[in-house]
C-alpha positions as CSV (number, residue, x, y, z in Angstrom):
1,M,15.0,4.4,20.0
2,K,14.1,7.9,19.1
3,L,12.0,8.5,16.0
4,E,14.6,10.7,14.4
5,E,17.3,8.0,14.9
6,F,15.0,5.3,13.3
7,L,14.3,7.5,10.3
8,N,18.0,8.2,9.8
9,K,18.7,4.4,9.8
10,I,16.1,3.8,7.0
11,D,17.1,6.9,5.0
12,E,18.1,4.9,1.9
13,I,15.7,2.0,2.3
14,E,12.7,1.5,0.0
15,K,10.9,-1.3,1.8
16,I,9.5,-1.5,5.4
17,N,7.4,-3.9,7.5
18,I,4.6,-2.9,9.9
19,I,3.6,-5.5,12.5
20,G,0.1,-5.4,14.0
21,P,-1.7,-7.3,16.7
22,M,-3.2,-10.1,14.6
23,V,0.0,-12.0,13.7
24,D,-0.4,-15.8,13.4
25,R,2.0,-17.1,16.1
26,K,2.0,-20.5,14.3
27,N,3.1,-18.9,11.0
28,I,5.6,-16.2,11.8
29,P,6.9,-15.0,8.4
30,K,10.6,-14.6,7.5
31,I,10.9,-11.0,6.4
32,S,13.7,-8.7,5.5
33,G,14.0,-5.0,6.2
34,P,13.1,-2.6,9.0
35,I,10.1,-3.1,11.3
36,I,7.6,-0.7,12.9
37,F,5.6,-2.5,15.7
38,V,2.2,-1.0,16.1
39,D,0.9,-1.3,19.7
40,G,-0.1,-4.9,20.3
41,G,2.2,-5.9,17.4
42,K,5.1,-5.3,19.8
43,K,4.2,-8.6,21.6
44,F,5.7,-10.3,18.6
45,D,9.1,-8.6,18.8
46,K,10.8,-11.7,20.1
47,Y,9.7,-13.7,17.1
48,F,11.5,-11.5,14.7
49,P,15.3,-11.9,14.7
50,K,17.4,-8.8,15.3
51,E,19.1,-9.6,12.0
52,D,16.9,-9.9,8.9
53,I,17.1,-12.8,6.4
54,C,19.8,-10.9,4.5
55,G,22.0,-11.1,7.7
56,E,21.9,-7.3,8.3
57,S,21.1,-5.6,11.5
58,R,17.4,-4.7,11.5
59,P,16.2,-1.2,12.6
60,T,13.0,-1.4,14.7
61,F,10.6,1.1,16.1
62,S,7.5,0.8,18.2
63,L,4.5,3.1,18.7
64,G,0.9,3.1,19.9
65,D,-1.4,4.2,22.6
66,G,-0.9,1.2,24.8
67,D,-4.4,-0.2,24.8
68,S,-3.2,-3.6,23.5
69,Y,0.3,-3.6,24.9
70,E,1.4,-3.1,28.5
71,G,5.1,-2.7,28.0
72,D,7.3,0.2,26.9
73,L,7.0,1.7,23.4
74,D,9.4,4.0,21.7
75,L,6.6,6.4,21.0
76,T,3.4,6.5,23.1
77,I,0.4,8.2,21.5
78,E,-2.5,9.6,23.5
79,K,-5.4,7.2,24.0
80,E,-8.2,9.8,23.5
81,K,-7.8,10.5,19.8
82,D,-9.7,10.4,16.5
83,F,-7.2,8.4,14.5
84,S,-5.9,4.8,14.7
85,D,-2.3,3.8,15.6
86,L,-1.9,2.5,12.1
87,N,-2.8,5.9,10.8
88,Y,0.0,7.4,12.9
89,A,2.5,4.8,11.6
90,F,1.6,5.7,8.0
91,R,2.2,9.4,8.8
92,I,5.8,8.8,9.9
93,I,6.8,6.8,6.8
94,P,9.1,8.8,4.5
95,T,8.1,9.2,0.9
96,H,11.1,7.3,-0.4
97,I,9.6,4.1,1.0
98,K,7.8,2.4,-1.9
99,E,6.9,-1.0,-0.6
100,I,5.2,-1.6,2.8
101,H,4.3,-5.0,4.2
102,L,1.5,-5.0,6.7
103,I,1.5,-8.1,8.9
104,G,-1.2,-8.7,11.5
105,F,-3.8,-6.2,10.3
106,L,-6.4,-8.6,8.9
107,G,-8.8,-10.7,11.0
108,G,-10.2,-9.8,14.4
109,R,-12.7,-7.1,14.7
110,K,-14.3,-6.3,11.3
111,D,-14.5,-2.6,12.0
112,H,-10.7,-2.5,12.6
113,E,-10.1,-4.6,9.5
114,L,-12.2,-2.4,7.2
115,I,-10.7,0.8,8.6
116,N,-7.2,-0.6,8.0
117,L,-8.1,-0.9,4.4
118,G,-9.4,2.7,4.4
119,E,-6.2,4.0,6.0
120,C,-4.2,2.2,3.4
121,H,-6.3,3.8,0.7
122,Q,-5.8,7.3,2.1
123,F,-2.0,6.7,2.3
124,L,-1.8,5.6,-1.3
125,I,-3.7,8.6,-2.5
126,K,-0.8,10.8,-1.1
127,N,2.1,8.5,-2.2
128,S,2.8,7.7,-5.8
129,D,4.4,4.5,-7.2
130,T,3.8,2.8,-3.9
131,K,2.3,-0.5,-2.9
132,V,1.1,-1.9,0.4
133,I,0.9,-5.7,0.9
134,F,-1.2,-7.3,3.5
135,D,-0.1,-10.5,5.1
136,L,2.4,-11.6,2.5
137,S,0.3,-11.1,-0.6
138,E,-3.2,-12.0,0.7
139,I,-4.2,-8.4,-0.4
140,E,-2.0,-6.1,-2.4
141,S,-2.8,-2.4,-2.8
142,F,-1.4,0.1,-5.2
143,S,-1.3,3.8,-5.7
144,P,-2.9,5.2,-8.9
145,G,-1.2,4.7,-12.2
146,D,0.1,1.9,-14.4
147,I,0.3,-1.4,-12.4
148,K,2.0,-4.5,-13.8
149,V,1.6,-7.8,-11.9
150,N,1.9,-11.5,-12.5
151,I,-1.1,-13.5,-11.5
152,E,-1.9,-17.2,-11.8
153,G,-5.4,-18.0,-10.8
154,I,-8.5,-16.2,-9.6
155,F,-8.2,-12.5,-8.5
156,S,-10.6,-9.6,-7.8
157,I,-10.0,-5.9,-8.0
158,L,-11.6,-3.6,-5.5
159,S,-11.9,0.2,-5.4
160,L,-13.0,2.1,-2.3
161,T,-14.1,5.1,-4.4
162,E,-15.5,5.6,-7.9
163,N,-12.6,4.8,-10.2
164,N,-11.6,4.6,-13.9
165,L,-10.0,1.2,-14.6
166,G,-8.4,-0.7,-17.4
167,I,-7.4,-4.4,-17.3
168,S,-5.4,-6.1,-20.1
169,G,-2.8,-8.9,-20.6
170,N,-3.0,-12.5,-19.7
171,C,-6.4,-12.7,-18.0
172,K,-9.8,-14.0,-18.9
173,Y,-11.7,-10.7,-18.6
174,H,-10.4,-7.4,-20.0
175,L,-11.6,-3.9,-19.3
176,S,-10.9,-1.0,-21.7
177,Y,-9.5,2.1,-20.1
178,P,-11.1,4.3,-18.8
179,S,-14.1,2.1,-17.6
180,K,-16.0,3.6,-14.7
181,V,-16.2,1.3,-11.7
182,S,-18.3,2.1,-8.6
183,P,-17.0,1.7,-5.0
184,F,-17.1,-1.9,-3.8
185,S,-18.5,-2.9,-7.2
186,S,-18.6,-6.6,-8.2
187,H,-17.6,-5.5,-11.8
188,C,-14.1,-6.8,-11.3
189,L,-14.9,-9.8,-9.2
190,S,-13.4,-13.3,-10.0
191,N,-11.2,-12.6,-13.0
192,I,-8.6,-15.4,-13.9
193,G,-5.0,-14.6,-14.5
194,S,-2.5,-16.6,-16.4
195,G,0.6,-14.5,-16.4
196,N,1.5,-10.8,-16.8
197,I,-1.4,-8.4,-16.4
198,H,-1.5,-4.6,-16.9
199,I,-3.9,-2.6,-14.8
200,Q,-4.6,1.1,-15.3
201,S,-6.2,3.0,-12.4
202,D,-7.0,6.6,-11.5
203,R,-7.4,5.8,-7.8
204,P,-5.8,3.3,-5.4
205,I,-6.9,-0.3,-5.8
206,F,-6.9,-3.5,-3.8
207,L,-5.9,-6.7,-5.6
208,I,-7.2,-9.8,-3.9
209,K,-5.8,-13.2,-5.0
210,V,-8.1,-16.0,-4.2
211,K,-6.4,-19.1,-2.7
212,T,-7.8,-22.4,-3.9
213,K,-7.2,-25.9,-2.5
């Protein structure tokens, strides 16, 4: 499929999925909406039905430089470059997309994992009222602004740059806005949610929900 054709098919859609190379084959998620397969993520094409869970035909597109996938891709990027395949995928996403699910971008090489977070951060700086969700809510990231979430249990908030934050609502530890928080600070580590929470943020944030046994 040509890129222009794919973009036309998702013209009125606000949610999209991006599949990377680290998908858990034993735990393939049931997802709705269009899919972009990024390089090695294309290996999992056969695991995702051509119709989504809503019963509608699913537009799909694939791209990458081919270093982790040997088959044909809809768009092949040069191998010698100074940006990642995920970076390119973020570039082609239209501004009307407001929710992005990244599946298969955590785990594996730590440099790749951390840079994936950085690419997400840069994307959210440029796109307002948008959230990016890693591996079905393991990590949720949000563009700057007022953020309202429901959390039951332990959670932490991470900023990759210096940030002004506020935290209120149904959680153990509150933070009056604007409170300055340093990059990768432990200031917002291990809060406890018990319902609706309001977060105010001047920069993109990562919300990490801690799974307990």
